[in-house]
Structure formats: structure tokens, C-alpha cells
DSSP file (Angstrom, degrees, kcal/mol; ACC not computed):
  #  RESIDUE AA STRUCTURE BP1 BP2  ACC     N-H-->O    O-->H-N    N-H-->O    O-->H-N    TCO  KAPPA ALPHA  PHI   PSI    X-CA   Y-CA   Z-CA
    1    1 A X    >         0   0    0      0, 0.0     3,-1.4     0, 0.0     0, 0.0   0.000 360.0 360.0 360.0 -13.1 -178.3  102.2   16.7
    2    2 A X  T 3   +     0   0    0      1,-0.3     0, 0.0     3,-0.0     0, 0.0   0.831 360.0  41.2 -59.5 -32.8 -178.6  103.7   20.2
    3    3 A X  T 3  S+     0   0    0      2,-0.0    -1,-0.3     0, 0.0     2,-0.2   0.274  92.5 113.1-100.2  12.2 -180.9  100.9   21.4
    4    4 A X    <   -     0   0    0     -3,-1.4     3,-0.1     1,-0.1     0, 0.0  -0.539  40.8-176.2 -82.6 150.3 -179.0   98.1   19.6
    5    5 A X  S    S+     0   0    0      1,-0.2     2,-0.5    -2,-0.2    -1,-0.1   0.535  70.7  55.9-115.0 -18.2 -177.2   95.4   21.5
    6    6 A X        -     0   0    0      2,-0.0     2,-0.3     0, 0.0    -1,-0.2  -0.974  61.6-176.8-123.5 130.2 -175.6   93.5   18.5
    7    7 A X        +     0   0    0     -2,-0.5     2,-0.3    -3,-0.1     0, 0.0  -0.925   4.5 177.5-122.0 145.0 -173.4   95.1   15.9
    8    8 A X        -     0   0    0     -2,-0.3     2,-0.3     2,-0.0    -2,-0.0  -0.976  13.4-155.2-146.5 161.5 -171.9   93.5   12.9
    9    9 A X        -     0   0    0     -2,-0.3     2,-0.4     2,-0.0    -2,-0.0  -0.970   7.8-147.8-137.5 152.4 -169.8   94.4    9.9
   10   10 A X        -     0   0    0     -2,-0.3     2,-0.7     2,-0.0    -2,-0.0  -0.955  10.0-143.2-120.1 139.5 -169.5   92.9    6.4
   11   11 A X        +     0   0    0     -2,-0.4     3,-0.2     1,-0.1    -2,-0.0  -0.909  30.3 162.1 -98.1 110.2 -166.2   92.9    4.3
   12   12 A X    >   +     0   0    0     -2,-0.7     3,-2.0     1,-0.1     4,-0.3   0.174  29.6 123.4-112.6  15.2 -167.3   93.4    0.8
   13   13 A X  T 3  S+     0   0    0      1,-0.3     3,-0.2     2,-0.1    -1,-0.1   0.822  89.5  20.0 -48.8 -47.0 -163.8   94.5   -0.6
   14   14 A X  T >  S+     0   0    0     -3,-0.2     3,-1.6     1,-0.1    -1,-0.3   0.025  87.8 126.6-114.7  26.3 -163.5   91.9   -3.2
   15   15 A X  G X   +     0   0    0     -3,-2.0     3,-2.0     1,-0.3     4,-0.2   0.825  63.3  63.5 -56.7 -32.0 -167.2   91.1   -3.4
   16   16 A X  G >  S+     0   0    0     -4,-0.3     3,-1.4     1,-0.3    28,-0.5   0.853  95.1  62.2 -63.4 -28.3 -167.6   91.6   -7.2
   17   17 A X  G <  S+     0   0    0     -3,-1.6    -1,-0.3     1,-0.3    -2,-0.2   0.456  93.4  64.4 -78.1   3.2 -165.2   88.7   -7.7
   18   18 A X  G <  S+     0   0    0     -3,-2.0     2,-0.5    -4,-0.2    -1,-0.3   0.464  85.3  86.5 -97.9  -3.2 -167.7   86.3   -6.0
   19   19 A X  S <  S-     0   0    0     -3,-1.4    25,-3.1    -4,-0.2     2,-0.1  -0.879  76.1-134.5-106.9 119.9 -170.3   86.8   -8.7
   20   20 A X  B     -A   43   0A   0     -2,-0.5    23,-0.3    23,-0.3     2,-0.2  -0.381  20.8-117.7 -71.0 148.6 -170.1   84.5  -11.8
   21   21 A X        -     0   0    0     21,-2.5     2,-0.1     1,-0.1    -1,-0.1  -0.569  34.2 -99.4 -79.0 150.9 -170.5   86.0  -15.3
   22   22 A X    >>  -     0   0    0     -2,-0.2     3,-1.2     1,-0.1     4,-0.9  -0.458  31.4-121.9 -60.1 140.8 -173.4   84.9  -17.5
   23   23 A X  H >> S+     0   0    0      1,-0.3     3,-0.8     2,-0.2     4,-0.5   0.921 112.0  52.5 -49.7 -46.3 -172.2   82.4  -20.0
   24   24 A X  H 34 S+     0   0    0      1,-0.2    -1,-0.3     2,-0.1     4,-0.2   0.658 110.0  49.1 -69.2 -14.3 -173.4   84.6  -22.9
   25   25 A X  H X4 S+     0   0    0     -3,-1.2     3,-0.8     1,-0.1     4,-0.4   0.621  84.4  85.5-102.6  -7.6 -171.4   87.6  -21.6
   26   26 A X  H X< S+     0   0    0     -4,-0.9     3,-1.4    -3,-0.8    15,-0.4   0.864  87.5  55.2 -63.7 -38.4 -168.0   86.0  -21.0
   27   27 A X  G >< S+     0   0    0     -4,-0.5     3,-1.5     1,-0.3    -1,-0.3   0.822  98.6  64.2 -63.7 -27.7 -166.9   86.5  -24.6
   28   28 A X  G <  S+     0   0    0     -3,-0.8    -1,-0.3     1,-0.3    -2,-0.2   0.668  98.8  52.9 -68.5 -15.5 -167.7   90.2  -24.2
   29   29 A X  G <  S+     0   0    0     -3,-1.4    -1,-0.3    -4,-0.4    12,-0.2   0.207  82.2 136.2-103.3  12.3 -165.0   90.6  -21.5
   30   30 A X    <   -     0   0    0     -3,-1.5     2,-0.4    10,-0.2    10,-0.2  -0.373  32.9-170.6 -72.5 139.0 -162.3   89.0  -23.8
   31   31 A X  E     -B   39   0B   0      8,-2.5     8,-2.9    -2,-0.1     2,-0.4  -0.994  10.4-148.6-128.5 134.7 -158.8   90.7  -24.0
   32   32 A X  E     -B   38   0B   0     -2,-0.4     2,-0.2     6,-0.2     6,-0.2  -0.826  12.2-151.2-103.4 139.8 -156.2   89.7  -26.5
   33   33 A X    >   -     0   0    0      4,-2.4     3,-2.3    -2,-0.4     4,-0.3  -0.711  31.0-102.3-109.3 164.5 -152.5   89.9  -25.6
   34   34 A X  T 3  S+     0   0    0      1,-0.3    -1,-0.1    -2,-0.2    -2,-0.0   0.745 121.0  60.2 -52.1 -27.6 -149.4   90.5  -27.9
   35   35 A X  T 3  S-     0   0    0      2,-0.1    -1,-0.3     1,-0.0     3,-0.1   0.241 121.7-106.6 -86.7  13.4 -148.6   86.9  -27.7
   36   36 A X  S <  S+     0   0    0     -3,-2.3     2,-0.3     1,-0.3    -2,-0.2   0.688  73.3 141.5  69.8  24.9 -152.0   86.0  -29.2
   37   37 A X        -     0   0    0     -4,-0.3    -4,-2.4     2,-0.0     2,-0.5  -0.719  41.2-145.6 -90.7 145.0 -153.5   84.7  -25.9
   38   38 A X  E     -B   32   0B   0     -2,-0.3     2,-0.4    -6,-0.2    -6,-0.2  -0.954  11.7-165.8-115.3 132.4 -157.1   85.5  -25.2
   39   39 A X  E     -B   31   0B   0     -8,-2.9    -8,-2.5    -2,-0.5     2,-0.4  -0.951   4.8-174.1-117.0 132.1 -158.2   86.1  -21.7
   40   40 A X        -     0   0    0     -2,-0.4     2,-0.3   -10,-0.2   -10,-0.2  -0.988  26.8-120.1-127.3 138.7 -161.9   86.1  -20.6
   41   41 A X        -     0   0    0     -2,-0.4   -12,-0.2   -15,-0.4   -13,-0.1  -0.624  23.1-178.8 -74.9 127.6 -163.4   87.0  -17.2
   42   42 A X  S    S+     0   0    0     -2,-0.3   -21,-2.5     2,-0.1     2,-0.3   0.568  74.9  46.1 -98.1 -17.0 -165.3   84.1  -15.7
   43   43 A X  B    S-A   20   0A   0    -23,-0.3     2,-0.4   -17,-0.1   -23,-0.3  -0.809 108.2 -81.1-116.9 162.6 -166.3   86.2  -12.7
   44   44 A X        -     0   0    0    -25,-3.1   -25,-0.2   -28,-0.5     2,-0.2  -0.515  47.4-150.5 -69.0 117.4 -167.6   89.8  -12.7
   45   45 A X    >   -     0   0    0     -2,-0.4     3,-0.8     1,-0.1     2,-0.1  -0.511  18.8-108.2 -84.6 153.1 -164.8   92.3  -13.0
   46   46 A X  T 3  S+     0   0    0      1,-0.2     3,-0.1    -2,-0.2    -1,-0.1  -0.511  98.3  46.4 -67.6 148.4 -164.8   95.8  -11.6
   47   47 A X  T 3  S+     0   0    0      1,-0.4    -1,-0.2    -2,-0.1     2,-0.2   0.215  73.0 124.5 104.5 -13.3 -165.1   98.5  -14.3
   48   48 A X  S X  S-     0   0    0     -3,-0.8     3,-1.2     1,-0.1     4,-0.5  -0.516  71.8-113.9 -76.7 154.6 -168.0   97.2  -16.3
   49   49 A X  T 3  S+     0   0    0      1,-0.3     4,-0.2    -2,-0.2     3,-0.2   0.830 111.3  31.2 -59.4 -37.0 -171.0   99.6  -16.6
   50   50 A X  T 3> S+     0   0    0      1,-0.2     4,-2.6     2,-0.1    -1,-0.3   0.292  88.0 101.8-109.0   9.1 -173.5   97.6  -14.7
   51   51 A X  H <> S+     0   0    0     -3,-1.2     4,-2.9     1,-0.2     5,-0.3   0.950  83.4  48.0 -60.2 -51.2 -171.2   95.8  -12.2
   52   52 A X  H  > S+     0   0    0     -4,-0.5     4,-2.5     1,-0.2    -1,-0.2   0.890 114.5  46.8 -62.6 -39.1 -172.0   98.1   -9.2
   53   53 A X  H  > S+     0   0    0     -4,-0.2     4,-2.4     2,-0.2    -1,-0.2   0.926 114.0  47.9 -71.1 -43.2 -175.9   97.8   -9.9
   54   54 A X  H  X S+     0   0    0     -4,-2.6     4,-2.3     2,-0.2    -2,-0.2   0.912 113.3  48.0 -61.9 -44.7 -175.6   93.9  -10.2
   55   55 A X  H  X S+     0   0    0     -4,-2.9     4,-2.5    -5,-0.2     5,-0.2   0.923 111.7  49.0 -62.3 -44.4 -173.5   93.7   -7.0
   56   56 A X  H  X S+     0   0    0     -4,-2.5     4,-2.5    -5,-0.3     5,-0.2   0.917 110.6  51.3 -64.9 -40.2 -175.9   95.9   -5.1
   57   57 A X  H  X S+     0   0    0     -4,-2.4     4,-2.3     1,-0.2    -1,-0.2   0.933 111.9  47.4 -60.7 -45.4 -178.9   93.7   -6.3
   58   58 A X  H  X S+     0   0    0     -4,-2.3     4,-2.1     1,-0.2    -2,-0.2   0.908 113.0  46.6 -67.5 -39.7 -177.1   90.6   -5.2
   59   59 A X  H  X S+     0   0    0     -4,-2.5     4,-1.9     2,-0.2    -1,-0.2   0.886 112.6  51.6 -68.1 -38.6 -176.2   91.9   -1.7
   60   60 A X  H  < S+     0   0    0     -4,-2.5     4,-0.4    -5,-0.2    -2,-0.2   0.895 110.6  48.5 -65.2 -36.4 -179.7   93.3   -1.2
   61   61 A X  H >< S+     0   0    0     -4,-2.3     3,-0.7    -5,-0.2     4,-0.3   0.904 111.4  49.4 -69.0 -39.8 -181.2   89.9   -2.1
   62   62 A X  H 3< S+     0   0    0     -4,-2.1     3,-0.3     1,-0.2    -2,-0.2   0.818 117.0  40.8 -64.3 -31.4 -178.8   88.1    0.3
   63   63 A X  T >< S+     0   0    0     -4,-1.9     3,-1.5     1,-0.2     4,-0.3   0.384  82.9 100.2-101.7   6.8 -179.6   90.4    3.2
   64   64 A X  G X  S+     0   0    0     -3,-0.7     3,-1.0    -4,-0.4     4,-0.3   0.807  76.8  61.5 -63.3 -28.3 -183.4   90.7    2.7
   65   65 A X  G 3  S+     0   0    0     -3,-0.3     3,-0.3    -4,-0.3    -1,-0.3   0.710 104.7  47.8 -69.7 -21.3 -184.0   88.2    5.5
   66   66 A X  G X> S+     0   0    0     -3,-1.5     3,-1.8     1,-0.2     4,-1.5   0.379  78.6 101.1-102.6   4.8 -182.3   90.4    8.1
   67   67 A X  T <4 S+     0   0    0     -3,-1.0    -1,-0.2    -4,-0.3    -2,-0.1   0.824  75.7  62.9 -60.3 -29.4 -184.1   93.7    7.2
   68   68 A X  T 34 S+     0   0    0     -3,-0.3    -1,-0.3    -4,-0.3     3,-0.3   0.777 109.8  39.5 -67.0 -22.7 -186.4   93.2   10.2
   69   69 A X  T <4 S+     0   0    0     -3,-1.8    -1,-0.2     1,-0.2    -2,-0.2   0.698 128.4  30.9 -93.7 -24.2 -183.4   93.4   12.4
   70   70 A X  S  < S+     0   0    0     -4,-1.5    -1,-0.2     0, 0.0    -2,-0.2  -0.536  74.2 179.9-134.7  65.4 -181.6   96.2   10.5
   71   71 A X              0   0    0     -3,-0.3    -3,-0.1     1,-0.1    -4,-0.0  -0.440 360.0 360.0 -69.1 147.3 -184.1   98.5    8.8
   72   72 A X              0   0    0     -2,-0.1    -1,-0.1     0, 0.0    -5,-0.0   0.437 360.0 360.0 -87.3 360.0 -182.6  101.4    6.9
């Protein structure tokens, strides 16, 4: 970074909520309430086993074109 002239930052705080669930997996996130309502996640919620890996894969895919400018 010592020789860099341009710096940037990404705000990924609610990034999980930008990824849509697969249609076939939506029913697996269902929660039933005492009033007999059924809630299903349409977007990827935090707390699922593979959510971090899926999110990391998406971010890596989106940023692959700038790796020449920001090698790790």
C-alpha cells in the first residue's frame, strides 16, 4: 500500500441481504408463528451454515476484474 495513490473501502455490513435465495431453498427457511403465519426468507439470511461461503464467493466474483489493481 505504500506505493498506492488510490484507496477505497467497501461497506459490506448488510451484504448477505443483497443475495436472493434459490427458489428451491426458500421453503427450507420457513418459520411458523403462534398466529399460524408462515414466514420464508426470499433473501439470504445470516446464520445459515453456508451463508458466509456463498457471500464470499459472490464478492470474489464481483471483484475479480480489479485484482490486477489490488492483488492480495
